[in-house]
C-alpha positions, -999 to 999 in steps of 0.1 A, spaced: 667 261 576 649 250 544 666 253 510 652 254 475 650 221 457 678 215 433 666 207 398 685 178 382 705 185 350 684 182 318 704 153 306 693 132 335 656 135 327 637 107 309 621 113 275 587 117 291 601 142 317 617 163 290 585 164 269 565 174 300 590 201 309 589 215 274 552 218 275 552 234 309 578 259 298 557 268 267 527 274 290 549 295 312 560 317 282 523 322 274 517 332 310 545 357 310 534 372 277 499 376 290 512 394 322 534 416 300 503 427 281 486 437 313 516 458 323 517 475 289 480 482 290 483 498 325 513 520 314 493 531 284 461 539 304 481 560 329 498 581 301 533 573 316 550 579 282 541 616 280 556 623 315 589 608 304 592 627 271 579 600 248 550 610 225 535 575 225 535 543 246 548 525 215 581 545 217 584 539 255 578 501 251 603 500 223 629 518 244 625 496 275 620 462 259 645 470 230 621 455 205 613 467 169 588 494 163 564 468 148 567 445 178 560 474 202 529 483 182 518 447 181 520 443 219 500 474 226 474 465 199 472 429 213 466 443 248 438 465 235 421 435 218 425 407 244 423 424 278 390 436 294 383 472 286 372 497 313 337 512 312 327 547 321 321 536 357 355 518 359 339 484 356 356 459 333 340 454 299 342 425 275 374 423 254 372 431 217 382 395 209 365 376 237 373 340 226 409 349 219 411 366 252 399 335 270 426 314 253 452 340 263 439 339 299 442 301 299 478 305 287 469 282 258 481 306 230 508 332 227 520 362 207 523 345 174 488 330 175 472 364 185 492 381 157 477 357 131 442 361 145 444 399 144 459 399 109 431 377 95 404 397 112 418 429 98 414 416 63 377 406 66 357 429 42 338 455 62 305 448 44 303 414 60 294 429 94 304 424 130 285 391 134 306 374 107 337 389 122 328 375 156 322 341 141 356 340 124 373 352 156 358 324 176 367 298 149 403 309 147 407 312 185 393 277 189 418 262 164 447 283 178 447 260 208 457 230 187 473 245 155 507 262 153 508 298 140 517 287 104 488 263 102 465 289 118 475 314 91 467 289 64 433 283 79 427 320 81 436 325 44 411 298 34 384 314 55 391 347 38 389 331 4 356 316 12 341 348 26 353 371 -2 354 350 -34 356 381 -56 389 392 -40 397 426 -26 379 456 -39 400 483 -57 409 514 -37 388 545 -43 419 567 -44 448 553 -64 471 579 -48 469 560 -14 482 529 -31 512 543 -47 544 532 -32 581 526 -40 605 506 -18 642 501 -20 654 467 -6 690 462 2 700 431 -17 731 415 -34 753 446 -30 727 470 -44 690 478 -42 659 459 -55 631 483 -64 594 474 -59 562 494 -60 529 501 -75 516 530 -96 481 537 -110 479 539 -148 480 577 -149 511 579 -127 528 550 -146 521 568 -179 539 599 -166 569 580 -154 572 558 -185 568 589 -208 597 606 -190 618 574 -193 610 565 -228 634 589 -247 662 580 -223 655 542 -225 658 540 -263 685 516 -276 718 532 -283 723 537 -321 741 507 -336 776 513 -351 799 491 -370 816 479 -338 789 482 -312 753 470 -307 731 478 -277 727 444 -260 707 457 -230 673 443 -224 643 466 -222 643 463 -184 680 472 -182 674 502 -205 646 514 -182 668 511 -151 696 531 -168 670 557 -179 657 561 -143 692 568 -130 698 593 -158 665 610 -152 674 614 -115 709 626 -123 695 653 -147 671 664 -120 700 668 -95 722 686 -120 694 711 -130 692 723 -94 654 727 -94 646 702 -67 635 714 -32 663 717 -6 669 694 23 685 707 55 691 740 37 712 724 10 706 713 -26 701 675 -29 733 659 -39 751 625 -39 774 626 -8 804 602 -5 824 601 27 859 589 20 893 593 38 922 609 19 943 577 20 915 557 4 910 584 -22 947 583 -31 954 546 -26 945 514 -44 923 498 -17 898 507 10 861 517 12 839 547 14 803 553 24 773 568 6 750 590 26 719 569 18 732 537 2 759 524 26 794 513 19 810 513 -16 845 503 -27 874 527 -33 872 524 -71 836 536 -71 845 565 -47 874 576 -69 852 575 -101 826 597 -84 853 621 -72 865 625 -108 834 646 -116 825 660 -82 831 689 -58 855 676 -32 849 692 2 879 688 25 872 683 62 901 680 87 897 650 109 912 644 143 932 614 154 901 595 164 883 603 131 862 632 145 858 664 124 876 693 141 859 727 147 850 747 116 837 782 114 833 806 143 807 803 170 773 817 163 737 809 173 728 797 138 745 765 126 766 774 96 768 752 65 804 743 73 795 731 108 764 712 96 785 695 70 811 685 96 785 672 121 767 652 93 800 638 82 808 626 118 773 613 127 762 600 93 726 604 102 705 607 134 729 600 162 703 587 186 709 550 194 692 527 169 678 554 146 682 549 109 670 583 97 696 596 71 716 628 76 697 649 51 665 646 71 682 656 104 683 688 125 713 700 144 710 700 182 732 719 206 744 695 233 748 725 257 720 749 247 729 783 233 711 801 261 732 781 286 764 795 269 769 765 247 790 772 216 779 766 181 807 743 172 811 707 159 821 696 194 788 709 208 764 698 180 748 665 171 725 654 143 690 643 154 659 635 135 628 655 144 613 628 166 645 622 186 652 660 188 619 665 206 626 634 228 660 647 239 645 681 248 616 667 269 630 635 285 658 624 308 682 615 280 716 632 284 742 637 256 779 639 263 807 642 237 832 614 244 864 618 224 845 641 200 817 615 194 782 619 208 773 595 235 737 591 249 731 584 286 696 569 292 673 583 320 675 565 354 642 547 349 656 530 317 691 523 330 719 507 312 753 520 299 759 550 276 750 543 240 761 552 205 745 547 172 765 523 149 740 523 120 755 551 100 792 543 103 810 522 77 828 492 91 862 506 86 852 539 102 836 526 134 852 544 163 862 524 194 863 543 227 897 540 244 
């Protein structure tokens, strides 16, 4: 009876053997990645995702592989670019990136290299034509066999600079370039964005009267910089808009700053609370906000779950929605970061199946995951008053919860 050879421990290998093994393993990783692309492409071509309740193959790959949305998209896009396409008669056609595809088939390059090549090609000005694009693709793929991804990216930037020495052309529609991002940093948020001149003029005109220096007195001078005054003015402008009550509603309610805090923290000297959109804050800030706010009491059970409020009805009442949002914090689907104010309320046991409209039978879901739960094999159960998601058999794994919306001191542990 033959037995598989026993590989010696790594520490017994010589320097040359270790280096050879490292190179072989890297080639094996490239081989596995290329095979993964083939599987992803076949799943996509068969439309498997739709039959399982997922609107796109991207969402299905993300669920199975537990990768980010960007990574799932990158895998499917890479498969479309480096694998042979199918013609109308079913015969294979040349890949979109033929030289890159050859390097992938040789297991000479991997995911990082293909990502760089695709990124550089996407930035080639359209007016240069397909011939120039093919030339650049071949050049990058050839060098990808010897350069690392960082070096390849630098080469790509130099090629782009040579091809388009005038730089990128301005967008025809400034509205498509407008953006504003909030980056969680240093206990707060760093704002970044871009506005066209007309939009910037509107914003700056609104901020200007609120950003003026405070009148000097005998004992006080406004020492804030212009940037600090603009920041304070932006907050005041938003606060006035919230107070005026003229903003559109979200989830049937007027936009408002929502703080979740336990009664002991509100009454005591220490502890923490949680903002609906901004994450955890300390007890001092929570108490300051509570001094000038409507405090809505919600009775919590021993495990921190809101107890039933209101009477059963088909339509979710404001009180029930408030309690469900308090419990879930946002979309309850595992890994979803959509905040509470953008969520819908889903009956775990449907109303037509005699499910009650109560906190214990409702869960907050964003629109995408609401549709997914209705049309896939995901099953929700309430465990100790907290929603727990059971994956379909083809996905497997244990029941899951979403920890993204719960402050550290409010995380519930199943007992």
